[in-house]
Wavefront OBJ file of the C-alpha trace (Angstrom):
o trace
v 15.012 -4.331 5.794
v 12.580 -0.983 6.669
v 14.009 2.008 8.458
v 12.551 2.427 12.048
v 10.553 5.297 12.935
v 12.350 8.660 14.623
v 10.940 7.934 17.779
v 12.600 4.628 17.309
v 16.269 6.544 16.620
v 15.440 8.716 18.901
v 15.481 6.416 22.127
v 18.459 3.681 20.671
v 20.585 7.183 20.129
v 19.721 8.635 23.567
v 20.215 4.941 25.132
v 23.662 5.026 23.254
v 25.168 8.063 24.848
v 23.347 6.506 28.399
v 21.213 10.190 28.481
v 17.916 9.637 30.312
v 14.906 11.899 28.990
v 16.024 14.366 31.907
v 19.536 14.850 30.946
v 19.322 15.015 27.330
v 16.760 17.635 27.952
v 19.393 19.484 29.951
v 21.285 19.418 26.559
v 18.810 20.858 24.482
v 16.187 23.292 25.296
v 13.568 20.697 24.588
v 11.266 20.064 27.300
v 11.002 16.507 28.989
v 7.814 15.723 28.165
v 8.211 16.718 24.372
v 10.806 14.442 24.241
v 8.731 11.660 25.937
v 5.808 12.090 23.522
v 8.385 12.070 20.484
v 9.896 8.893 21.718
v 6.317 7.329 22.472
v 5.179 8.300 18.917
v 2.382 10.857 20.185
v 3.828 13.814 18.075
v 5.995 14.401 14.567
v 8.785 17.063 16.280
v 9.697 20.069 13.730
v 13.076 19.705 12.027
v 14.302 21.998 14.503
v 13.227 20.092 17.470
v 15.155 17.477 15.562
v 18.344 19.391 14.954
v 18.423 20.579 18.465
v 18.157 16.766 19.703
v 20.595 15.419 17.166
v 23.262 18.235 18.019
v 23.296 17.338 21.852
v 23.382 13.338 20.814
v 26.411 14.374 18.620
v 24.845 12.694 15.782
v 23.692 13.563 12.147
v 19.820 14.918 11.865
v 19.973 11.922 9.394
v 20.473 9.310 12.186
v 17.248 10.447 13.764
v 14.995 11.287 10.793
v 13.129 8.503 8.745
v 13.832 9.454 4.392
v 11.698 8.046 2.241
v 13.906 6.073 -0.336
v 12.640 7.727 -3.944
v 14.015 4.945 -5.716
v 11.959 2.527 -3.500
v 8.828 4.629 -4.443
v 9.146 4.333 -7.833
v 9.837 0.641 -7.740
v 6.370 0.202 -5.776
v 4.596 2.225 -8.432
v 5.912 0.190 -11.006
v 4.653 -2.705 -9.094
v 1.444 -1.528 -8.051
v 0.875 -0.952 -12.040
v 1.877 -4.053 -13.105
v -1.103 -5.264 -10.386
v -3.379 -3.156 -11.320
v -2.429 -3.147 -14.959
v -2.046 -6.692 -15.561
v -5.736 -8.101 -15.832
v -5.795 -6.007 -19.397
v -4.173 -8.828 -20.770
v -6.782 -10.845 -20.123
v -8.450 -9.106 -23.428
v -5.911 -10.819 -25.166
v -5.432 -14.259 -23.193
v -8.684 -16.347 -21.411
v -8.183 -15.799 -17.927
v -5.040 -13.843 -17.513
v -6.912 -11.058 -15.785
v -6.863 -13.368 -12.739
v -3.724 -15.599 -13.338
v -1.296 -12.758 -13.899
v -1.992 -10.987 -11.028
v -2.481 -14.120 -8.707
v 0.811 -15.025 -9.853
v 2.129 -11.517 -8.476
v 0.108 -11.289 -5.520
v 2.115 -14.580 -4.614
v 5.485 -13.162 -5.334
v 4.647 -9.867 -3.600
v 2.379 -10.109 -0.816
v 5.002 -11.260 1.703
v 6.768 -8.330 1.058
v 4.801 -5.403 1.943
v 1.089 -4.979 3.300
v 0.185 -2.377 0.515
v 1.051 -5.246 -2.808
v -1.062 -7.887 -0.328
v -4.161 -5.444 0.089
v -3.954 -4.306 -3.557
v -3.753 -7.750 -4.875
v -6.191 -9.289 -3.145
v -8.550 -6.797 -4.217
v -7.405 -6.732 -8.045
v -8.069 -10.590 -8.012
v -11.188 -10.764 -5.995
v -12.763 -7.811 -8.652
v -11.597 -9.808 -11.422
v -12.613 -12.726 -10.515
v -16.147 -11.609 -9.952
v -16.118 -9.875 -13.355
v -15.398 -13.494 -15.241
v -17.909 -15.111 -13.477
v -20.505 -12.503 -14.258
v -19.226 -12.552 -17.584
v -19.289 -16.688 -17.844
v -23.163 -16.802 -16.274
v -24.437 -13.584 -18.658
v -22.847 -15.926 -21.780
v -25.136 -18.939 -20.454
v -27.884 -16.486 -20.014
v -27.900 -16.675 -23.738
v -29.834 -19.963 -23.527
v -32.779 -18.062 -21.071
v -32.715 -15.071 -23.052
v -31.474 -14.621 -26.261
v -30.070 -11.040 -27.384
v -30.582 -9.794 -23.594
v -26.926 -11.754 -22.609
v -25.298 -9.649 -25.292
v -26.398 -6.089 -23.807
v -25.426 -7.861 -20.566
v -22.225 -9.517 -21.317
v -21.224 -5.875 -23.320
v -22.263 -3.739 -19.710
v -19.943 -6.004 -17.326
v -16.902 -6.336 -19.469
v -17.127 -1.964 -19.718
v -17.705 -2.138 -16.147
v -14.499 -3.995 -15.240
v -12.667 -1.566 -18.038
v -13.857 1.242 -16.076
v -13.228 0.451 -12.647
v -9.788 -0.802 -13.677
v -8.694 2.062 -15.413
v -10.026 4.193 -12.464
v -8.405 2.121 -10.219
v -4.824 2.149 -11.682
v -5.046 5.687 -11.507
v -6.059 5.683 -8.321
v -3.232 3.296 -7.070
v -0.453 4.981 -8.546
v -1.337 8.465 -7.499
v -2.788 7.404 -4.113
v -1.892 4.217 -3.363
v -5.556 3.631 -2.733
v -7.930 1.217 -4.934
v -11.442 0.785 -4.751
v -13.078 -2.519 -6.717
v -16.979 -2.277 -5.932
v -19.273 -4.920 -6.337
v -16.268 -7.756 -5.284
v -16.617 -11.271 -3.848
v -14.008 -11.578 -1.529
v -12.819 -15.054 -2.481
v -9.519 -14.065 -1.008
v -10.285 -12.596 2.274
v -8.265 -10.126 4.363
v -5.831 -11.832 7.124
v -6.756 -10.842 10.575
v -3.936 -11.317 13.088
l 1 2 3 4 5 6 7 8 9 10 11 12 13 14 15 16 17 18 19 20 21 22 23 24 25 26 27 28 29 30 31 32 33 34 35 36 37 38 39 40 41 42 43 44 45 46 47 48 49 50 51 52 53 54 55 56 57 58 59 60 61 62 63 64 65 66 67 68 69 70 71 72 73 74 75 76 77 78 79 80 81 82 83 84 85 86 87 88 89 90 91 92 93 94 95 96 97 98 99 100 101 102 103 104 105 106 107 108 109 110 111 112 113 114 115 116 117 118 119 120 121 122 123 124 125 126 127 128 129 130 131 132 133 134 135 136 137 138 139 140 141 142 143 144 145 146 147 148 149 150 151 152 153 154 155 156 157 158 159 160 161 162 163 164 165 166 167 168 169 170 171 172 173 174 175 176 177 178 179 180 181 182 183 184 185 186 187 188 189
């Protein structure tokens, strides 16, 4: 279950104590407008402001501040490494570059939008690369010798882009797979 934001936590604890925004403001040196903006999520309050609000509500600061779980971050990095790194098994096992990320995506996409986005990008890219390699191998009959360079270039392009995206996903939680055909389109709600 995901933690609530600081704005939701402040509203919850203020209402739990039965205070209006004005009453909470009177109990602290924090202005009513600032409390309103925090509760609407318009601003991220300074730690000193959070301490004043927590003191006035007679709660711990930790009840207002949303802290990321470091263990969750480590787990997320491991899943990202699996999503972006598993296609390399396609170098040994045919079509594993598509099937392994597909299974991981099916398993993890409902858990997190980030896994869904990255999984779709990985699958789309490796489907595109596989399709291009198959086309270049079939082109052997039309252009003997030329397809060797085309197949090698596509293969090398796939490896380089995959390595860059592993790095980017682990460090910035971003990915960019150029020239991908969108076989799996993003859900628009």
